[in-house]
C-alpha positions, 0 to 999 in steps of 0.5 A: 854347651856355652851361652852368652856370658853377658851379665844378667839379673839372676840365676835360679838353682834347684837341688833335690834329693831324699831326706838325709841327702844333704840338699839343704846343707848344700843349698845353705853353703851355696847361698853363703858362698854367693854372699861372700862373692858379693851376690844377693840371693834367696833360698827357700826350702820345700819338703813333704809333711813327714817328720823324718825322711821323705823328699827335700828341695833347696830352691835358690835364686842368686842375683846382682841385686836384692831379690825376695821372690823366685823367678818364673823358671829354674836354670839348673835342676840338680838331683842328688837322687831322684827318689820322690823328686817328681813331687816337686815338678810343679814347684820347679818349672824348667824349660828347654833353656834349663839344665838337668844335672843328675847321677846316671846311677840313680836312674833315668830323669823322671818324665815330669822333668824330661818332658820339658826339653831341658838338656840332661847333663849326666854327672856321676855324683856318687862315683865321684864322691867315692873317690874322695875318702869320706866324700859326700855327693852333696858336696860334689853337687855344691862344687858343680853348682858353684862353678855354674854360678861363677863362684870361685873355689876359694869362696866356696871353701870359705863357706864350707869352713864356716859350716864345718867349723870343727874342721878335721877329716869332714872338712878335708873330704868336703873340700876335696869333693867340692873341687871334684864337682867343679871339675866335673862341670868343667868337663861336661862343658856346661856354662851359664851367664855370669852375674855381676857381683857387688860388695859383700861387706856388711851383708846379712843372711837371715830368715824371716823367722830370725828377722821376726825374732830380732824385731821382737827383741828390738821392740822390747819383748822380754818374755816369750812362751810358746809351743813348737809348731811348723813353720814357726819353731825357728822363731822360738829357737832363735829367741831361746838364745837371744832373749837371755842376752838382753835379760829376757826369758823364753819358756816352752809351754806344754801346749798353745793354750798354756803359751798364750796365757803365760804370755798374757800373765807376763804382760799383765806383770809389766813385761812386753810378751810374745808367743809364736804359732801357726794356724792350728795353734792360733785357733786354740788361742782365740779365747785367750786373745779375747781375754787380752782385748777385754782386760786391755793387756798388751800381747804380740802373737806371731802366726806363721801361716801355712796351708790349711785347714786343720793340719793342712800342709804344714811345710808349705805356704798360704795366706789363708789365715787372714780371716781368722786373724781379722774376724776370729775373736767372738764379740766386738774385739778390736785388735791389731793385725800387721803383715810384713810384706817381705822377708826383710820386713819381718824385722821392722813389722814385728818391731812395729807390732810390739810398739802398737801392742804396748802403746795401745794396750791391745793384742797385735797379730803378726802374719808372715807365712812359711815362704817368708819365715823359712826362707833365707835371704842375703840383704844389706844390713836392715835398719831398725825403726825409731820405735820401742813399745812404751805402755802408759803406767799408773804411778803409786798411790794414784788418786781415785785410780780407775784402770779402765777410765774413759779417757779421750784417747781410750788409753788408760794407765795400766798398773803393775801388780803390787803398785800401792793404791792401784789394785784392780780386777783383770778378767774377761767379764765386762766391767766398770771403769774401776774393773768391777764386773758389770752387766749394765748396758751403760758400762758395756757400751762405754767400754766397747767405745773405749776399746774401739777409740784406742785404735781409731785415734792411733797414729799409724804414720807411714808404716800402714802400707808400702806405696810405690809408683804412679799411674791410673792403674794399681795392684793392691796386695799384702804379705809375701805376694808383694815381692813378685808383684813388685817384680812384675810391675817393674817388667810392666813399667819397662813396657810402658805401663804406668802402675802403682803398688799398694801393699798393706802392712796394717790390715786391722784396723782398716784405714779406708781414708788412707787407702782412698788417698793412695788410690786417688785417680786410679781407674782400675785395680788388680788385687793379688793374694794367695788364698783359694776363696779370695779372702783379701779381696772380700775384706777390701770390699767389706772394709773399704770403698774401692773407687773403681773397677776391681779385678782379682787374681787369687789362688791357693798355695802351696805354689808360690806366686811368680812374677811372670804370671802376675805380669800377664795379669797386669797386662791383661786386666790393667793395661787394656 
């Protein structure tokens, strides 16, 4: 079955199989090959909550230009086997234009997929692999998908060689199986439109978690303590090798409480510090975060959000940690909350968070989510921000040193331990300017005002939000919803809808005057978020004076927000 071979914007592929079938490896190699061929792309991974085994899916979108969200449908679903594949039915929308490639030896296509009316293409993956000494079905699948994506055998071979660097029989059999998969697709007579390739030179492939780690290093972080937790662990894995190269240290703590307290201790000692976790870990860290606020100790905490509450869905995405990030500390505890609005933005957003934490002497929370953190993207080399954290440090023998002096900016010099003439007490008790514990109303009010003043007077410059487009309607969003909203707005603009995008990067402290300026002249707003209760919309209503009629489109994870459904909401709610 041939199709129009004219260049289109993107092609989407899903590879499913049981744990151990190698679908993630095949997906990673396909993305690598696409990058080498001059294409852009995105790969996310989906699996059940099991520790080992179970179902797995690699979800890819390849495009002529950079993409950071999946589309509305998949062009090809390829199953290495059908074991538990039905669990992905809602995550892999297919239709009558799609192809379902499967091994007839694995049984019939599950009804969850066959009911879509897609063309079923039987390819005996296992039988083909058996004809190759040491061959594996996932390498046959790689060849098949590479051929459908229009990626040549030589480019696929380079991607395989880069993964199997030791070579030997494993490399030889993988290359042969890949070639056999390409031949099988050609024999089946299946083809897809071809994507227009660009230049491959200078392109990066990076995950959100890796970008977060790089942003931390570029921001000046040199100590990390953390306890592994899905989906944040890859930040720690990346930093474990990156930090020593810049003179830093990573410690795996025994639990989340130990990790944040180690980070606070290192920062108190003068070293910019970070810990990374997910929702359950953040819950355990909130008391220590309050200590960092009271003692004015810089600290960065990355919360890679996942489905909750409690253990929830550890391997799937949601934005529902917003409330705890904003309000989870007891008492009046001013702090910074930063949300990257794309996978690529995980780098500069984290770098900025380090800068804010260090210069303002506050804890800063960074809120990516699983869909950002564990997805890999092909992109142009990302630029650094012209920022690095630099805290105000007390000089030795400072006359009349007062750690918590009531300065106009709210920021007072922080002494490193051992600096002559600058000793002070740092703990969670309320205190005087000198750090002496105090229960006096005057000291309490003065220090509350001081801690709030730091954030109120800070210069957040243009980084506080991404603002695009013009018109009398607007979509306000944040985090991982930004990419599908951006694509949906592009479709709406092509249809004559003039609309703005406002994606908040700085969630706390709130910036009501800036948002009011961004929304000046807007007559209708659509708020888009991935929570069950509409947490972001409720926050906007509480902290900002929204200037006009506001609609909200929200739903829980783990299904990603898709451009098509957002486009429909824009047309229905804004363009009317």
